[in-house]
N, C-alpha and C positions, 0 to 999 in steps of 0.2 A: 462557553462550551464549544468544542471543536466540531466542525462539520464533517471532518475526515479523520478516520483512524487508520493508521498503517501498521500492519503486523509484519515485523521484520526479524532478522537475526543479525548478529554482528559481522558475520563472515560473508554476507550475501552482496555481490556486486550490483545486482539489479535493485536491491534495497537502497544502496548508496546513490545510484543513478536517479531513482524515483524521488528520494528526499531532496537531492540537489535540484532536480527539476522543479519541485514545488517551492523550495526556498528562493530560487532565482525569480520566481513569479510572485513572490510574496504571499503564497497560500499557506494558511495556518493549518496545522494538523497535530494529532496526538500520535506519537510513536510508541508501540508496545512490542517489546522483545519477547518472542514466544519461547525462547530458551529460559527466560526468567519467570514466566507466567504460564503455568500449566493450563489454566482455563483458556488463555488466549490461544495456545497451541490447539486445543480442542475446537475452538471456533474456526481456526484456519482449516483444520482437517475436515470439519463438517461442511464448510463453505466450498471446498474444492473436491467434493466427492471422494473423500478418503485420502487425498494427497496433501502432503505438507508443503504447500507452495508459498513462497515468499518472494516479493512482497504481495500480501493480500490487502486490499483496501476495502474499508467499509464506508459507504456514503449513504446517509439516509436510510439505514437498514438494509442496503443492498451491498453485496460482496462481489468483488472481482479480483483476479490475480493479474499482476503486471509482470509476468515472467514468461518469456524474456521481455526485458524493458522495451517498450514501444512508445516513444513520445507522442506520436500522432494519436494512438488509441487512448493514452492517458489524458491528453488535452481534450479529446472528444468526450470521454467518459465524465470528466469533471467540468466540462464547459468552460475551459480556460484557454488563453492564447497559447499557441504552439511556441511562438517566439516571445521572449520577455520584452 
């Protein structure tokens, strides 16, 4: 089971940056496209106070948006190295 779920869309540059950042560090995650999964879109909206912000990450039942992409914040939130 994945420790991290990333809610994304296909057109989102911050989503691409976030998934690339994680791949470069060997971090496993489950990616869910909110345009293809209505319940996932509802999760994102609820987690972001009514806003449809992507990427939104779920880690251990906690949600946070990474938009705009901020590698330092992401590394800190996930307790992973900033540099691969």
